[in-house]
C-alpha positions in Angstrom: 0.0 0.0 0.0 2.9 2.3 0.6 4.0 1.7 -3.0 0.6 2.3 -4.4 -0.2 5.5 -2.6 -3.9 6.3 -3.2 -4.3 3.7 -5.9 -6.8 1.0 -4.8 -6.2 -2.7 -5.7 -8.5 -5.7 -5.6 -6.8 -9.1 -5.5 -9.0 -12.2 -6.0 -8.3 -15.7 -4.8 -10.2 -17.5 -7.5 -12.4 -20.6 -7.2 -11.9 -24.3 -7.8 -13.2 -25.4 -11.3 -15.4 -28.5 -11.5 -14.2 -31.6 -13.2 -17.7 -32.5 -14.5 -20.5 -31.7 -12.1 -20.4 -28.8 -9.7 -19.7 -30.7 -6.5 -16.8 -32.6 -8.0 -14.1 -30.0 -8.0 -10.4 -30.0 -8.7 -8.3 -29.2 -5.6 -8.4 -25.5 -4.9 -5.2 -23.4 -5.1 -5.5 -19.7 -4.6 -4.1 -17.1 -6.9 -0.4 -16.6 -6.0 -0.8 -12.8 -5.7 -3.7 -13.3 -3.2 -1.8 -16.0 -1.4 1.3 -13.8 -1.1 -0.7 -11.0 0.5 -3.3 -12.9 2.5 -1.4 -16.1 3.3 -4.5 -18.3 3.3 -6.2 -20.5 0.7 -9.7 -19.0 0.7 -11.9 -20.0 -2.3 -14.0 -17.1 -3.7 -12.3 -14.5 -1.5 -11.1 -11.0 -2.5 -8.7 -8.7 -0.8 -9.2 -4.9 -1.1 -6.3 -2.6 -0.3 -6.4 1.2 -0.3 -4.6 4.0 1.4 -3.4 2.0 4.4 -6.7 0.1 4.9 -7.4 -3.5 4.1 -10.6 -5.5 3.8 -11.1 -9.2 3.1 -14.3 -10.3 1.4 -15.3 -13.9 1.8 -18.3 -16.0 0.7 -20.7 -16.7 3.5 -20.9 -20.3 4.7 -23.8 -22.4 3.3 -26.2 -23.8 5.8 -24.9 -27.3 5.4 -21.2 -26.5 5.2 -20.6 -27.9 8.6 -22.0 -31.2 7.5 -19.9 -31.6 4.4 -16.7 -29.6 5.3 -16.6 -29.4 9.1 -16.3 -26.2 11.2 -15.0 -23.3 9.1 -13.1 -20.2 10.5 -15.2 -17.3 11.4 -14.6 -13.6 10.5 -12.5 -12.9 13.6 -10.4 -16.0 12.9 -9.8 -14.8 9.4 -9.0 -11.3 10.5 -6.4 -12.6 13.0 -4.8 -15.0 10.6 -4.5 -12.5 7.7 -3.9 -9.3 9.6 -6.6 -7.4 7.6 -8.5 -4.6 9.2 -12.0 -6.0 8.4 -13.7 -9.1 7.1 -16.9 -8.6 5.1 -19.2 -10.9 3.2 -18.5 -11.0 -0.6 -22.0 -9.8 -1.3 -21.0 -6.4 -0.1 -18.0 -6.1 -2.5 -19.9 -4.6 -5.5 -21.8 -2.2 -3.2 -18.6 -1.0 -1.6 -16.8 -0.4 -4.9 -19.6 1.8 -6.3 -20.7 3.8 -3.3 -19.2 5.9 -0.6 -18.5 3.8 2.5 -19.2 4.7 6.1 -17.0 7.5 7.6 -13.6 6.2 8.6 -13.9 3.2 6.5 -12.2 2.2 3.2 -12.7 5.0 0.6 -14.9 4.2 -2.4 -13.3 3.2 -5.7 -15.3 4.9 -8.5 -16.3 2.6 -11.3 -14.7 4.9 -14.0 -11.3 4.7 -12.2 -11.1 0.9 -11.9 -8.7 -0.8 -14.4 -8.1 -4.6 -14.8 -4.4 -4.4 -14.8 -3.0 -1.2 -13.5 0.8 -1.1 -14.2 1.5 0.5 -10.8 -0.2 -2.5 -9.1 1.8 -5.0 -11.2 5.1 -3.2 -10.5 4.4 -3.1 -6.8 3.7 -6.8 -6.7 6.8 -7.5 -8.8 9.0 -5.4 -6.4 7.6 -7.4 -3.4 8.0 -10.8 -4.9 11.3 -10.6 -6.7 13.4 -10.9 -3.5 12.3 -13.4 -0.9 12.2 -12.5 2.8 13.3 -15.1 5.5 9.8 -16.5 5.9 9.6 -17.2 2.1 13.1 -18.7 2.0 12.1 -21.0 4.9 9.1 -22.2 2.9 11.3 -22.9 -0.2 13.5 -25.0 2.1 10.4 -27.0 3.2 9.5 -27.7 -0.4 13.1 -28.7 -1.2 13.2 -31.2 1.8 10.3 -33.1 0.4 11.6 -32.9 -3.1 14.9 -34.5 -2.0 12.9 -37.5 -0.6 10.9 -37.7 -3.8 13.9 -37.9 -6.0 15.5 -40.6 -3.8 12.2 -42.6 -4.1 12.2 -42.2 -7.8 15.8 -43.5 -8.2 15.1 -46.5 -6.0 12.0 -47.4 -8.0 13.7 -47.2 -11.4 14.6 -50.6 -13.0 14.2 -52.2 -16.4 10.6 -53.1 -16.9 9.2 -50.4 -14.6 6.6 -48.1 -16.0 7.3 -44.4 -16.0 4.0 -44.0 -14.0 5.4 -46.3 -11.3 8.4 -44.0 -10.8 6.2 -41.0 -10.8 3.9 -42.5 -8.2 6.8 -43.3 -5.9 8.0 -39.7 -6.2 4.6 -38.1 -5.7 3.9 -40.4 -2.7 6.5 -38.5 -0.8 4.7 -35.2 -1.4 1.3 -36.5 -0.5 2.7 -38.2 2.6 3.9 -34.7 3.7 0.5 -33.2 2.9 2.2 -31.3 0.0 1.3 -31.4 -3.7 3.4 -31.5 -6.9 4.3 -27.9 -7.8 3.5 -28.7 -11.5 2.6 -31.7 -13.6 5.5 -34.1 -13.0 7.6 -35.1 -16.0 8.9 -38.6 -15.7 10.0 -40.0 -19.0 12.4 -42.0 -21.1 11.7 -39.5 -23.9 13.9 -36.8 -22.5 14.0 -35.0 -25.9 10.4 -34.0 -25.4 10.8 -31.1 -23.1 7.4 -31.2 -21.4 6.5 -34.8 -21.9 3.4 -35.7 -19.8 2.8 -39.2 -21.3 4.0 -41.5 -18.6 2.9 -44.8 -20.1 6.4 -45.8 -21.3 8.3 -48.9 -20.1 11.9 -48.3 -18.8 14.3 -50.5 -20.7 17.9 -51.5 -20.3 20.0 -48.7 -21.9 17.4 -46.0 -21.4 17.9 -42.7 -19.6 15.0 -41.6 -17.3 14.5 -37.8 -17.0 12.5 -36.8 -13.9 11.5 -33.1 -13.6 9.6 -33.3 -10.3 9.2 -30.7 -7.5 7.0 -30.3 -4.4 4.8 -27.5 -3.4 4.3 -26.8 0.3 0.9 -26.6 2.0 1.3 -22.8 1.9 2.0 -22.7 -1.9 5.8 -22.4 -2.2 7.5 -24.4 -5.0 10.5 -26.4 -5.7 11.6 -27.4 -9.2 14.3 -30.1 -9.8 15.3 -32.2 -12.7 17.7 -35.2 -12.7 18.5 -37.7 -15.4 19.7 -41.2 -14.5 20.3 -44.5 -16.3 17.6 -47.1 -15.9 20.2 -49.9 -15.7 22.2 -48.0 -13.0 25.2 -47.2 -15.2 25.7 -44.7 -18.0 27.0 -45.9 -21.4 30.1 -44.2 -22.7 28.1 -41.9 -25.0 25.5 -41.1 -22.4 28.2 -40.3 -19.9 30.0 -38.0 -22.4 26.9 -35.9 -23.0 25.9 -36.0 -19.3 29.3 -34.6 -18.2 28.9 -31.7 -20.7 25.5 -30.8 -19.2 26.8 -31.1 -15.7 29.8 -28.9 -16.4 27.5 -26.3 -18.0 25.2 -26.3 -15.0 28.1 -26.0 -12.5 29.6 -23.1 -14.5 26.3 -21.4 -14.7 25.7 -21.8 -10.9 29.2 -20.4 -10.2 28.1 -17.3 -12.2 25.1 -16.6 -10.0 25.9 -13.7 -7.8 24.5 -10.2 -6.9 24.6 -7.8 -9.8 25.3 -10.4 -12.5 22.9 -10.6 -15.4 20.8 -13.7 -15.6 21.1 -13.5 -19.4 24.9 -13.8 -18.9 24.4 -16.8 -16.7 22.5 -18.4 -19.6 25.3 -17.6 -22.0 27.9 -19.1 -19.7 25.9 -22.4 -19.9 25.7 -22.0 -23.7 29.4 -21.6 -24.1 30.2 -24.6 -21.9 27.6 -26.8 -23.8 28.9 -25.7 -27.2 32.5 -26.3 -26.2 31.6 -29.8 -25.0 29.6 -30.6 -28.2 32.5 -29.4 -30.3 34.9 -31.6 -28.4 32.6 -34.6 -29.1 32.7 -33.7 -32.8 29.2 -32.4 -33.2 30.4 -28.9 -34.0 33.4 -27.5 -35.8 34.8 -24.0 -35.3 35.2 -21.2 -32.8 33.0 -21.6 -29.7 32.3 -17.8 -29.3 31.3 -17.6 -33.0 29.0 -20.6 -32.7 27.3 -19.2 -29.7 26.9 -15.8 -31.2 25.2 -17.4 -34.2 23.0 -19.6 -31.9 24.3 -22.9 -32.9 24.0 -24.3 -29.4 20.2 -23.9 -29.6 20.0 -26.8 -32.0 20.8 -29.0 -28.9 19.8 -26.5 -26.1 16.7 -24.7 -27.4 15.4 -23.2 -24.1 16.6 -20.8 -21.5 18.7 -21.8 -18.5 15.9 -21.3 -16.0 13.4 -18.9 -14.4 12.3 -17.3 -11.2 11.1 -19.5 -8.4 8.7 -18.8 -5.5 5.0 -19.2 -5.0 4.7 -20.1 -8.6 7.2 -22.6 -10.1 7.7 -20.1 -12.9 7.3 -17.2 -10.5 5.1 -14.3 -11.6 5.0 -15.6 -15.2 1.3 -14.7 -15.3 2.6 -11.1 -15.4 4.5 -11.7 -18.6 7.9 -10.2 -19.4 7.2 -7.2 -17.2 8.2 -9.5 -14.3 10.9 -11.5 -16.0 12.6 -8.8 -18.0 14.1 -5.6 -16.4 12.9 -2.3 -17.8 14.5 -1.6 -21.2 15.3 -5.2 -21.9 13.4 -7.3 -24.5 13.4 -10.9 -25.7 15.8 -11.8 -28.4 14.4 -12.9 -31.7 17.1 -15.6 -32.1 16.0 -19.2 -32.0 16.7 -20.6 -28.5 17.5 -17.3 -26.8 13.9 -16.2 -27.5 12.8 -18.7 -24.9 14.8 -17.1 -22.1 12.3 -16.4 -19.3 14.4 -14.1 -17.2 16.6 -11.2 -18.0 17.3 -9.2 -14.8 20.3 -8.5 -12.7 20.4 -10.9 -9.8 19.9 -9.6 -6.3 20.1 -11.2 -2.8 16.9 -13.0 -2.0 16.1 -14.0 -5.6 15.5 -17.7 -6.2 16.1 -19.0 -9.7 16.5 -22.4 -11.4 19.6 -23.4 -13.3 18.7 -26.1 -15.8 20.8 -26.5 -18.9 20.2 -29.6 -21.1 21.2 -31.3 -24.3 18.5 -32.8 -26.4 18.6 -34.7 -29.7 15.2 -33.5 -31.1 14.4 -34.9 -34.5 12.1 -32.0 -35.3 15.0 -29.6 -34.9 17.9 -31.6 -36.2 16.0 -32.7 -39.4 14.8 -29.1 -40.0 16.9 -27.7 -42.8 15.7 -24.2 -42.1 17.3 -24.4 -38.6 20.4 -26.5 -39.5 21.4 -25.1 -42.9 22.7 -21.7 -41.6 25.5 -23.6 -39.8 26.7 -25.5 -42.8 29.9 -27.5 -42.2 30.0 -26.2 -38.6 27.4 -28.8 -37.7 28.4 -32.5 -38.0 25.1 -34.3 -38.5 26.9 -37.5 -39.3 28.0 -37.7 -35.7 24.4 -37.9 -34.4 24.2 -41.7 -34.7 27.0 -42.1 -32.1 24.7 -40.6 -29.5 21.5 -42.5 -30.4 21.0 -43.8 -26.9 21.0 -40.3 -25.3 17.8 -38.6 -26.5 17.7 -35.9 -23.8 19.5 -34.9 -20.6 18.6 -32.0 -18.2 20.0 -31.2 -14.8 18.2 -28.6 -12.7 18.7 -27.1 -9.3 17.0 -24.4 -7.2 19.5 -21.6 -6.4 19.2 -18.8 -3.9 21.1 -15.6 -4.6 23.0 -14.5 -1.4 24.9 -11.4 -0.4 28.2 -12.9 -1.6 27.2 -15.4 -4.2 24.6 -18.2 -4.1 23.4 -21.2 -2.3 22.2 -24.4 -4.1 19.1 -25.3 -2.1 18.8 -28.7 -3.8 22.4 -29.7 -3.4 21.4 -32.8 -1.5 20.0 -34.5 -4.6 22.9 -36.4 -6.3 24.0 -35.3 -9.8 27.6 -36.4 -10.2 28.0 -39.5 -12.3 29.6 -41.6 -9.5 26.9 -40.5 -7.0 24.1 -41.5 -9.4 25.6 -44.8 -10.2 26.1 -45.6 -6.5 22.7 -44.4 -5.3 
């Protein structure tokens, strides 16, 4: 409210959609902006803030709510839990917005002055949520602790003949047992070249790599986001190990670059250079690494950005678009690959980001002459057959920017080759 001055703002929690008939609803998860400010999952609620005064509007309980849902918190309970000045029934919201309130109460918000997406409101929210306070960081650590257990369960369940869905179930069990949920739709697949593969019907076979992009969300809504790739048989082949080590080196170099004042775009480019150098050393590229990266050659194998903001949303504040992810004056590149970079801000203490480089052998890219032709003899397509058993590898950690550098929150999840083969 200090940031907004006399600008009023209404933040809604949202409601749970029905799967088919009204009473059969999907689990409710409040809007992250509402959850950040109010701290409670309140279906159908709205929070009105104006000039130092706050009011929470909530739907009244139905006469039979106690039967179906048990005793619900009353107005005084909600006021104490959220810290708002007043709690009113949602039926009075429209009346309050269009009329002058009682003396000493929240000022009216004239209809003609209300806008759906006031830039000042968006910027105030971004400023609040970009850098996490100690309470938020504590919640991220809670999410990570369960995610560590989930990944250990996934590795232990992996074997030739196991279904991808079995591994997923073992991982998500750890979340449900903690009364948490997945922070996003879990990716557990032997088709690692499909970046967001949600088909989990595959059967793990000897020689396959399993990519698991799985993270927990706490009961208060804070997310973790971790990817690991491990061999189904327990040991990497020589070609799998070679590509895996390139990805791991790129991830470690990028993490080392995370520090206050350093551009996240430059962190991405650090990963690109390391990946490109490794691919050149394996004979997939020919030429000067700097020149290859400048031309975007690496994107043929690493077509996405190195990561994103992390917080209440797994892609934090991405609903606000590039206004949240890109600093004022910065715009997305038009170059293939770099155009998918989700974040271009200078890093500051308290920011949480993911670092997730990968190498993918995507047929739709590598067989596309429009994408490959510009690199001519610099790209050795004849070497692709040597890595036929790789498909896709990604390694992702959650990283907190500190005053002097960074902390890898998810460091307890193994990622070195010998650690994975021994776990």
